[in-house]
C-alpha positions as CSV (number, residue, x, y, z in Angstrom):
1,X,0.0,0.0,0.0
2,X,1.3,3.5,-0.9
3,X,1.5,6.2,1.8
4,X,2.4,9.8,1.1
5,X,5.3,10.9,3.4
6,X,3.7,14.3,3.9
7,X,0.5,12.7,5.2
8,X,2.5,10.5,7.6
9,X,4.7,13.2,9.0
10,X,2.1,16.0,9.1
11,X,3.8,18.1,6.4
12,X,1.2,20.2,4.8
13,X,0.8,20.4,1.1
14,X,-0.1,24.0,0.1
15,X,-2.2,22.7,-2.9
16,X,-4.8,21.0,-0.7
17,X,-8.4,22.4,-0.9
18,X,-10.7,23.3,1.9
19,X,-12.5,19.9,1.3
20,X,-9.2,18.1,1.7
21,X,-8.5,19.7,5.1
22,X,-12.1,18.9,6.1
23,X,-11.5,15.2,5.3
24,X,-8.2,15.3,7.2
25,X,-10.0,16.6,10.3
26,X,-12.8,14.1,9.9
27,X,-10.3,11.3,9.9
28,X,-8.4,12.9,12.8
29,X,-11.6,12.9,14.9
30,X,-12.8,9.5,13.7
31,X,-9.4,7.9,14.5
32,X,-9.6,8.8,18.2
33,X,-11.9,10.9,20.4
34,X,-10.7,14.5,20.5
35,X,-11.6,17.6,22.5
36,X,-12.2,21.0,20.9
37,X,-8.8,22.3,22.1
38,X,-7.0,19.5,20.2
39,X,-9.0,20.1,17.0
40,X,-8.5,23.9,17.1
41,X,-4.7,23.4,17.7
42,X,-4.6,21.0,14.7
43,X,-6.6,23.5,12.5
44,X,-4.1,26.3,13.3
45,X,-1.4,24.2,11.6
46,X,-3.3,24.4,8.4
47,X,-3.3,27.4,6.0
48,X,-7.0,28.1,6.5
49,X,-8.7,31.4,7.3
50,X,-10.3,31.7,10.8
51,X,-13.7,31.6,9.1
52,X,-12.8,28.3,7.4
53,X,-11.5,26.9,10.6
54,X,-14.8,27.8,12.4
55,X,-16.8,26.2,9.6
56,X,-14.8,23.0,9.9
57,X,-15.4,22.9,13.7
58,X,-19.1,23.5,13.2
59,X,-19.2,20.7,10.6
60,X,-17.4,18.3,12.9
61,X,-19.8,19.0,15.7
62,X,-22.9,18.8,13.4
63,X,-21.8,15.4,12.0
64,X,-20.9,14.1,15.5
65,X,-17.1,13.8,14.8
66,X,-16.5,16.1,17.7
67,X,-18.4,15.6,21.0
68,X,-16.9,16.8,24.2
69,X,-19.1,14.8,26.5
70,X,-18.2,11.6,24.6
71,X,-14.5,12.7,24.8
72,X,-14.6,13.3,28.5
73,X,-16.3,10.0,29.3
74,X,-14.0,8.0,27.1
75,X,-10.9,9.8,28.4
76,X,-11.9,9.3,32.1
77,X,-12.7,5.6,31.8
78,X,-9.7,4.9,29.5
79,X,-7.1,6.6,31.8
80,X,-8.6,4.9,34.8
81,X,-8.5,1.4,33.2
82,X,-5.2,1.7,31.3
83,X,-3.1,3.9,33.5
84,X,-4.8,3.4,36.9
85,X,-5.2,7.1,37.3
86,X,-7.3,8.4,40.2
87,X,-10.1,10.9,39.9
88,X,-7.9,13.9,40.9
89,X,-5.5,13.3,38.0
90,X,-8.3,12.7,35.6
91,X,-10.1,15.8,36.7
92,X,-6.9,17.9,36.3
93,X,-6.1,16.5,32.9
94,X,-9.7,17.3,31.7
95,X,-9.4,20.8,33.1
96,X,-6.2,21.3,31.1
97,X,-8.1,20.4,28.0
98,X,-10.6,23.2,28.9
99,X,-13.6,21.1,29.5
100,X,-16.4,22.4,31.7
101,X,-16.9,21.3,35.3
102,X,-20.3,19.8,34.3
103,X,-18.6,17.6,31.7
104,X,-15.8,16.6,34.1
105,X,-18.3,15.5,36.8
106,X,-20.3,13.5,34.2
107,X,-17.2,11.7,33.1
108,X,-16.1,10.9,36.7
109,X,-19.5,9.5,37.5
110,X,-19.0,6.9,34.8
111,X,-16.2,5.3,36.8
112,X,-17.9,2.6,39.0
113,X,-17.3,3.2,42.7
114,X,-16.7,-0.4,43.6
115,X,-14.2,-0.8,40.7
116,X,-12.5,2.4,41.7
117,X,-12.1,1.2,45.3
118,X,-10.9,-2.3,44.2
119,X,-8.4,-0.8,41.8
120,X,-7.0,1.5,44.4
121,X,-6.7,-1.3,47.0
122,X,-4.8,-3.5,44.5
123,X,-2.6,-0.7,43.3
124,X,-1.7,0.4,46.8
125,X,-0.9,-3.1,47.9
126,X,1.2,-3.8,44.8
127,X,3.2,-0.6,45.3
128,X,3.8,-1.3,49.0
129,X,5.0,-4.8,48.2
130,X,7.3,-3.8,45.3
131,X,8.9,-0.7,46.8
132,X,12.4,-1.7,47.7
133,X,13.2,0.6,50.6
134,X,14.4,-0.6,54.0
135,X,13.8,2.7,55.8
136,X,10.1,2.6,56.8
137,X,9.7,6.4,56.6
138,X,11.2,6.6,53.1
139,X,9.1,3.7,51.9
140,X,5.9,5.3,53.3
141,X,6.8,8.6,51.5
142,X,7.7,6.9,48.2
143,X,4.4,4.9,48.2
144,X,2.3,7.9,49.0
145,X,4.1,10.1,46.5
146,X,3.5,7.5,43.7
147,X,-0.2,7.2,44.5
148,X,-0.7,10.9,44.8
149,X,1.0,11.5,41.4
150,X,-1.4,8.9,39.9
151,X,-4.2,11.2,41.1
152,X,-5.6,9.2,44.0
153,X,-7.3,11.2,46.8
154,X,-4.9,12.1,49.6
155,X,-7.1,10.8,52.4
156,X,-7.4,7.4,50.8
157,X,-3.7,7.3,50.1
158,X,-2.5,8.2,53.6
159,X,-5.0,5.9,55.3
160,X,-4.2,2.9,53.1
161,X,-0.4,3.3,53.3
162,X,-0.6,3.9,57.0
163,X,-2.6,0.6,57.3
164,X,-0.1,-1.3,55.1
165,X,2.9,0.0,57.0
166,X,1.4,-1.1,60.4
167,X,1.5,2.4,61.8
């Protein structure tokens, strides 16, 4: 199969038409869920007028290629399952992508509470067991820092690690 190097590496051909850019953005959104911020950033790399960029965004929304609620829900559940992120990290990442608080809360509600607790318990136990540190205070800190970076709630983290350490 033949692939154009410019398409693979994102090099823009100045001879492309508005319709060609529209198709590129449709593919960009169909390939993976995107938020408005990502689409607008991608559009800025194209030699299009602001009016043409706006028209493309409206087209993508109207034809359901771009849906921020769907993006937020997919992002939240994917990061939770694949990277074992907690709700704090997911919330912060969605805020960075300029999603509304309403959409962020909708997305976080899609994470089942029982699965969230089970995942946290398993992750905390695994981290505690695999952290190779003889100094109890340093081990406590390393485990807590890891879980906090992953976005788990501080009260859960400190209570669980305290319990695992026997304090």
